[in-house]
N, C-alpha and C positions, 0 to 999 in steps of 0.2 A: 741640872734641871733642863739645860738645853737638849741633852741627849734623850731625856724622858719625853720632852715635847716632840722631838723628831720621830721617835718610835710611835708615839700616839698618832701623829699625822699620817705615818705610813700605814698603820693599822686601819685608820679611819678611811683612807682612800682605797685600800686593797680589799677590805672586808666585803663591800658590795659585790665586787667582781668574783670573789671566792664563793659567795653565796650563789651567784648566777651560775658559776661553773658546777657547783654541787647539784643545783636543780637540773642543769642540763644533763649531767651524768645520770641522775636519778631517772630523768625522762627517757634517756637512751636505754636504760636497763629495765623498762617496764614490762617488756615481753621478750623472752629469750627463745630463739628459733634454732633448732638443731636438725640437720638432715643427714641421713646415712643410707648407704646401699649395702646389701648383704655381701656382695662381691664386686670385683672390678670388671669382669668379663661376662657378657651375655650373648646369646645366640640371636640372630636376626629373627624378629617376631616373637621372641620369648617374652613373657611378662617381666618388665623391669619394675620391680616394686621398691618404692622409696619409703623409708620410715621417717616420719616427720614428728618431732616432739616440740610442743609449745608449753613453755613455763610462764605462769603468771607471777611477775615480780612487782606488780603495781601497788601492792599493799591493800588491795580491795578486790572484791569479786568483779569480773568483767564479762562482757558479752561481745563476741566477735560476730559482726554481721555485715552484709553488703550495704553499701550506701552510695546513692547518686550514681548508680551504674557501675560502681567499682566493687568487684568481688573481694571479700576479705582474705582470700587465700589464693595463691597461684605460684607458678614456677617461671623462672627465666632459664631457657635452654639455648645453648649455643653449640654449633658444630665444631669439627676439628680445625676449621680455618677461621673460627671466630664469627661465622655467620649466624644470625639469630634463627631459631627454629620456632615458627609460630605454632600455636595449638591447632588441632584439627577442627575444633568448634570454637567460635568466639563467645557463645553463650555459656558462661561458666558460673551460673548462679549457685550459691552454696547455702545450705540451711544454717541458721545461727548456731553458735557454739558458746555455751557458758562455761567459764573456768573460775573456780574458787581461788581465793588468794593463796599463793604458794603452791597451787596444784600444777602438776605436770600431766599433760594430755598427749597421748601418742596415737597417731593414725598411720595406716599403711595405704599408699596410693600407687596403683599400677599406671605407670607413665605410657605404656605401649598404646592403649587406645586413645590417649589424650594428645600425644605429640607424635609426629612422623619420625621416630627414632629407629628407622629400619635400615637405612643405608649404613654400610660398613664404615667404621671410624670411631673416634672418641667424641664424647658429648660431655659438656660441662653444665651442671645444673645448680641453680640457687633458688631456694624457696623464699617467698615473702609473705608476710602477714600484714594486712591493712587494719589498723586500729581506728575505727571511725570516731571514737570519742576525742582523739587527738588529731585526727586527719593526717595520720603518719604511718609510714611503712617500717616494718622491722624485718631484717634479712638474716638468713642463715649463711654459714660459710659455703663457698662453692665446692661441689663434689664432682668427681669425674667417673664415668664408666665407658667401657669400650664395647661396641657391637661388632661381632664377627660372625662367620658361618661355620657350621660343623661339616664333618666329612660324611657324605651320603654313602650308605652301605646297602640300602634296599629301597625299591620304589615300585609302585603298582598303581595303575589308573583303573577306576571302576565307574560304572554308570550309576545313575540314581534310580532305584527301583520305583515302580508306580506306587502311589499312595504314601510315599515318604515325604515328610515336611522338610525339604531341603531344596534351596534354589539352585538353578543351573542344571546341566545335563551330566556332569561327570565330576569325580573327585580323584585327586592323586594323593596317595598315602606315601610318605617317605620316612625312613628310619635313618637317623644320623648319629654320629658319635662325636663327642668333643672331649679333648684331654685337658684337664685342669692340673694344677701343680701336684695334687695328692691323689687324684682319682680320675676315672673316665666315666662320663655320663652318656646314657642313651636317650635320644630325643625322638619325638614323633612330630611330623608336620602334616597338616591336612590343607589342601589348596585346590583351587580351580585354576589350572594352568592356562587354559584358553582365555579366561577373563582377567588373569593376573591378580586373583584374590587369594589371600592366605587366611584361612579360618582359625587356625590354631597352631602354635608351636610350643611344646613344653617337654620337660624332662620326665622320663619314666623311671628314673633312678640311676644308681650306679650300676656299672656293668664291668665284667671281666672281658678284656679285649680278645683273648684267645678263644673264647666261646662265641660262635656266631649266633645271634638271636634268631629265633624261629618266628616267622610272620605268615599268617594265613588269613584269607578273607572268607567269611561265611556266606550263606545264601542271601542274607539281607545286605551284603556288601559292607559289613562292619569288619574292622580290622582286629585281629587277635595277635598279641605279641607275647612270647615267652623268652625271657633272657636270664642269663646267669648273673646274679647280683653280687655274689660272694661264693667262696668255696662251698659247694654242696647246697647252696641257697639259690632259689629261682624265683623270679617275679613274673606274674602274669597280668596283662592289661587288655581291656577291650575298649576300642575307640570307635565312636560313631562318625557318621558322614559329615557332621558339622563340627567335628573336633571334640565332642564331648568325651570325657573319660567315664565310660559306662560301668566299668568294674575293675577292681584291682585286688589281687590276693597273692599270697606267698606260698611257696612249696619248698619242702626240704627233701633233698635227695636221700633215699634210703638204699634198699637193694636195687631199686630201679631208678633211672633218671627220668624226670618229668619231660613230656614231649606233647606237642599238639597233634591231634588226630581228627580226621574228617569222619563225621557220622553219616549213616545212610540217608538221613534227611537233610543233609547239607549243613548241619550244625558243626561247630568246632568245640572240642573239649580237651582238657588236659588229662593225660593218662600217665600214671607213674608218680612216685614220690608220695609225700604226705602233706596235705594242705594245712597251713597254719591259719590262725584267726584272720578273716578278711579285714583289710583296712577299711574303716568306716568312711563312707562317701563324704560325710560332713567334714572329716579331717582334711580331705583334699578339696572340700568346697565344690562348687560346680566347676564344670570344665573351664580351664583358663582360656576361654575363647576371647577373641578380640571383639571390638564393638560391632554394631550393626553396619558400620561403614568401614570395612576392612581396607587397609592400605594397599598400595601397589607392591609389586615384587621389588626386592632390593636391586640397586644398580650395581653393575659389575665393575665400574670404573673407580671404585674406592679401594 
């Protein structure tokens, strides 16, 4: 009987603590936050797109919303030496998000216009979700990506024609290549070098390194690029003065190899090969430009 009484007293004293522990665990697991990047390495000024997944484990429908000046969603970014990287803008108001019980919501966020992640080096990122109902933050695991620069292979500076809606007096177009473990990509960058403003940097797709891309500027000072994307396959892109991707299509090499030619009116056209179905502009979305407040050029001391 003494042993039974001892066991009873142990259960009576430990059960409340066990219940508190279970409630705490349940509270911790109410919102699950997952953060991923498509790859480890990015080019300076290239869109760094984070995939954020939020899973509602609260056992009821919830609404995430800003409260008392606290945005319900944000990132914590640190540089290669552990220094905090503040956001470009402090006003980070977000529209409310309703998530049904058990539902998983995924969002893609471009960090490039939100944080100055343009200097070369490694960056560590952690996402947080503020749940106003509990007055509590939920965090993702920390993820890392590296910012580097590509090898320039072509560059040309042009003026801004009259009547064109583009700030400044000049633009510099650059073509760059970057080697990844399994392929090489061709990049375009559009910038105002005098003012230190980069309007856009993005990939035009895979390229075969032993085939030099063709680049020409038309009478409107728009850039035309034709490059070999695969054996007998060519990719054609037209880029605007503000970095917009104005057109993109593919050509197959037949008896003739595709090439850029100048027309008598100053236009640029592709001659040779056979055109495939053009890539829908919606599939590429709008040009991956940076925000209306572009960052400065990357520092060379990293």
